C-alpha positions as CSV (number, residue, x, y, z in Angstrom):
1,M,19.8,-45.1,41.5
2,D,22.2,-46.1,38.8
3,V,24.7,-43.7,37.1
4,I,22.5,-43.4,34.0
5,G,19.5,-42.4,36.0
6,R,21.5,-39.9,38.1
7,T,23.1,-38.5,35.0
8,W,19.7,-38.0,33.4
9,D,18.5,-36.2,36.6
10,W,21.5,-33.9,36.5
11,L,20.9,-33.0,32.9
12,T,17.2,-32.3,33.4
13,T,17.7,-30.1,36.4
14,A,17.1,-26.5,35.3
15,A,19.5,-25.1,37.9
16,H,22.4,-26.9,36.3
17,W,21.8,-25.0,33.0
18,S,21.6,-21.4,34.3
19,G,24.1,-19.0,35.8
20,T,27.8,-18.4,35.2
21,D,28.5,-22.0,36.1
22,G,25.6,-23.4,34.1
23,V,25.8,-25.5,31.0
24,W,24.6,-22.8,28.6
25,H,27.3,-20.4,29.8
26,R,30.0,-23.1,29.7
27,L,28.8,-24.1,26.2
28,G,29.2,-20.6,25.0
29,E,32.7,-20.4,26.3
30,H,33.5,-23.8,24.8
31,L,32.2,-22.8,21.3
32,F,34.0,-19.4,21.5
33,L,37.3,-21.0,22.3
34,T,36.9,-23.7,19.7
35,A,36.0,-21.1,17.0
36,V,39.0,-18.9,17.9
37,C,41.5,-21.8,17.8
38,L,40.1,-23.2,14.6
39,L,40.1,-19.8,12.8
40,I,43.7,-19.2,13.8
41,A,44.7,-22.7,12.7
42,C,43.0,-22.3,9.4
43,A,44.5,-18.8,8.9
44,I,48.0,-20.3,9.4
45,A,47.7,-23.7,7.7
46,L,45.4,-23.1,4.7
47,P,47.4,-20.4,2.8
48,V,50.6,-22.4,3.3
49,A,49.1,-25.7,2.2
50,V,47.2,-24.2,-0.8
51,L,50.3,-22.3,-2.0
52,L,52.7,-25.3,-1.5
53,G,50.2,-27.6,-3.1
54,H,49.8,-25.3,-6.1
55,L,53.6,-24.9,-6.5
56,G,54.3,-28.6,-5.8
57,K,57.4,-27.6,-3.8
58,G,58.2,-27.9,-0.1
59,G,54.8,-29.4,0.8
60,A,56.0,-32.8,1.9
61,L,58.4,-31.2,4.4
62,A,55.7,-28.9,5.8
63,V,53.3,-31.8,6.2
64,N,55.9,-34.0,7.9
65,L,56.9,-31.2,10.2
66,S,53.3,-30.5,11.2
67,N,52.5,-34.2,11.6
68,A,55.6,-34.6,13.9
69,G,53.8,-32.3,16.3
70,R,51.1,-34.9,16.8
71,A,53.6,-37.0,18.6
72,V,53.6,-34.5,21.5
73,P,50.4,-34.7,23.6
74,T,48.4,-31.5,23.7
75,F,48.3,-31.7,27.5
76,A,52.1,-31.8,27.7
77,V,52.3,-28.7,25.4
78,L,49.7,-26.9,27.6
79,V,51.6,-27.7,30.8
80,L,54.9,-26.4,29.3
81,L,53.2,-23.2,28.1
82,L,51.6,-22.7,31.5
83,L,55.0,-23.0,33.1
84,S,56.5,-20.5,30.6
85,P,56.0,-16.7,30.8
86,L,52.9,-17.2,28.7
87,G,51.3,-18.8,31.6
88,T,50.4,-15.4,33.0
89,H,48.5,-14.3,29.9
90,G,45.0,-15.7,30.5
91,S,43.8,-18.2,27.8
92,W,46.7,-17.8,25.5
93,P,48.5,-21.0,26.6
94,T,45.3,-23.0,25.9
95,I,44.7,-21.3,22.6
96,I,48.3,-21.9,21.4
97,A,48.2,-25.5,22.4
98,L,44.9,-26.1,20.6
99,V,46.0,-24.2,17.5
100,L,49.2,-26.4,17.3
101,F,46.9,-29.4,17.7
102,A,44.5,-28.3,14.9
103,I,47.1,-27.3,12.3
104,P,48.3,-30.8,11.2
105,P,44.9,-32.1,9.9
106,V,44.1,-28.8,8.2
107,L,47.5,-28.5,6.5
108,T,47.8,-32.2,5.5
109,N,44.3,-32.5,3.9
110,A,44.6,-29.2,2.1
111,Y,48.0,-30.0,0.7
112,V,47.0,-33.5,-0.3
113,G,43.8,-32.2,-1.9
114,M,45.7,-29.6,-4.0
115,R,48.2,-32.2,-5.1
116,G,45.5,-34.7,-5.9
117,V,44.0,-32.6,-8.6
118,D,44.3,-34.2,-12.0
119,R,47.4,-32.7,-13.6
120,D,45.9,-33.0,-17.0
121,M,43.2,-30.6,-16.0
122,V,45.7,-28.2,-14.6
123,E,47.7,-28.3,-17.8
124,A,44.6,-27.9,-19.9
125,A,43.6,-24.8,-17.9
126,R,47.1,-23.3,-18.4
127,G,46.9,-24.2,-22.1
128,M,43.7,-22.1,-22.3
129,G,45.7,-19.1,-21.1
130,M,44.8,-19.1,-17.4
131,T,47.3,-17.5,-15.0
132,G,48.6,-19.4,-12.0
133,G,46.1,-17.6,-9.7
134,Q,43.2,-18.4,-12.0
135,V,44.2,-22.1,-12.2
136,M,44.4,-22.2,-8.4
137,A,41.0,-20.4,-7.9
138,R,39.0,-22.0,-10.8
139,V,40.4,-25.5,-11.1
140,E,42.5,-26.6,-8.1
141,L,40.6,-25.2,-5.2
142,P,37.1,-26.3,-6.4
143,L,38.4,-29.8,-6.9
144,A,40.3,-29.9,-3.7
145,F,37.4,-28.4,-1.7
146,P,36.0,-31.7,-0.3
147,L,39.3,-32.8,1.1
148,I,40.1,-29.3,2.5
149,V,36.8,-29.2,4.3
150,T,37.4,-32.7,5.6
151,G,40.6,-31.5,7.2
152,V,38.9,-28.5,8.8
153,R,36.1,-30.7,10.0
154,S,38.5,-33.2,11.5
155,A,40.3,-30.4,13.3
156,A,37.1,-28.9,14.5
157,V,35.9,-32.1,16.1
158,Q,39.3,-32.8,17.7
159,V,39.4,-29.2,19.1
160,V,35.9,-29.5,20.5
161,A,36.9,-32.6,22.4
162,T,40.3,-31.3,23.5
163,T,39.0,-27.8,24.6
164,T,38.0,-29.6,27.8
165,L,41.6,-29.2,28.8
166,A,41.0,-25.5,29.2
167,A,39.4,-26.2,32.5
168,L,42.6,-27.6,34.0
169,P,44.3,-24.1,34.3
170,G,41.0,-22.5,35.3
171,G,39.7,-21.7,31.8
172,G,36.1,-21.9,30.7
173,G,34.2,-24.4,28.6
174,L,32.3,-27.6,29.3
175,G,35.5,-29.1,30.9
176,R,34.6,-27.0,33.9
177,V,31.4,-29.2,34.3
178,I,33.6,-32.3,34.4
179,T,36.3,-30.9,36.7
180,A,33.6,-29.6,39.1
181,G,32.1,-33.1,39.1
182,F,35.5,-34.6,40.1
183,R,35.9,-32.0,42.8
184,L,32.5,-32.8,44.2
185,T,33.0,-36.5,43.7
186,D,29.7,-36.4,41.7
187,T,30.0,-39.2,39.1
188,A,26.7,-38.2,37.5
189,Q,28.0,-34.7,36.8
190,V,31.3,-36.0,35.3
191,V,29.4,-38.4,33.0
192,A,27.0,-35.5,32.1
193,G,29.8,-33.2,31.2
194,A,31.5,-35.9,29.1
195,L,28.2,-36.6,27.4
196,L,27.7,-32.9,26.6
197,V,31.1,-32.7,25.0
198,A,30.5,-35.9,22.9
199,V,27.1,-34.6,21.7
200,L,28.7,-31.2,20.8
201,A,31.4,-33.0,18.8
202,L,28.8,-34.9,16.9
203,L,26.8,-31.8,16.2
204,V,29.9,-30.0,14.9
205,E,30.7,-33.0,12.7
206,G,27.1,-32.9,11.2
207,A,27.2,-29.1,10.7
208,F,30.4,-29.4,8.7
209,V,29.0,-32.2,6.6
210,L,26.0,-30.0,5.7
211,L,28.2,-27.0,5.1
212,Q,30.4,-29.0,2.8
213,R,27.4,-30.2,0.7
214,R,26.0,-26.7,0.6
215,L,29.2,-24.8,-0.3
216,D,31.0,-27.3,-2.5
217,P,31.8,-25.3,-5.7
218,L,31.1,-28.3,-8.0
219,R,27.8,-29.0,-6.4
220,V,26.9,-25.3,-6.6
221,R,27.7,-25.2,-10.3
222,A,25.8,-28.4,-10.9
223,R,22.7,-26.9,-9.2
224,A,23.0,-23.8,-11.2
225,V,23.1,-25.8,-14.4
226,R,20.0,-27.8,-13.5
227,T,18.1,-24.7,-12.3
228,P,16.3,-23.1,-15.3
229,A,16.9,-19.4,-15.9
């Protein structure tokens, strides 16, 4: 039987989906780790990017420093963290490595989005008596929202794909399906695990696209205007 057929058989076998080593359990671990890393990255990068974008100072340096981190492979960072004293602290080496990987797209897109807002609109808002905080909240953030979400979406998809590395030091996630397949020399299981990660990444991408359309402040305002009282 070819690899595709054996992969389909593996995926449609109920025993592979249940238990602590089953797909559902590993999927839950994968999503939890992804969510934790993405939330930490956003909590660090978004306030910095939004503030620097609003002030127009220091943003280029912050973006360049964060992007410089992309030159270092996440796997190399993970290995270094595992060899450090942090290596004895459970999932923290993996979380730190993934957070460092997720920060650059979030920070860069948020900063570029804030700086890309029409300066005439900003000056007009200030001319109407708005404070700096009001200009940021009512003008800059709504206009920068699509690019900010694009950065978060990009980081989310990348983290979903890279979280498979958590399996190397014995962590959870769908990467364990792949590493188990290599250990058992089961090509079908390896392909199945990779396919599950790819499908999950596509679903996360689609979820963020829908979320962006649903929560975009300008779209919300437009719908409110069109909806009769």
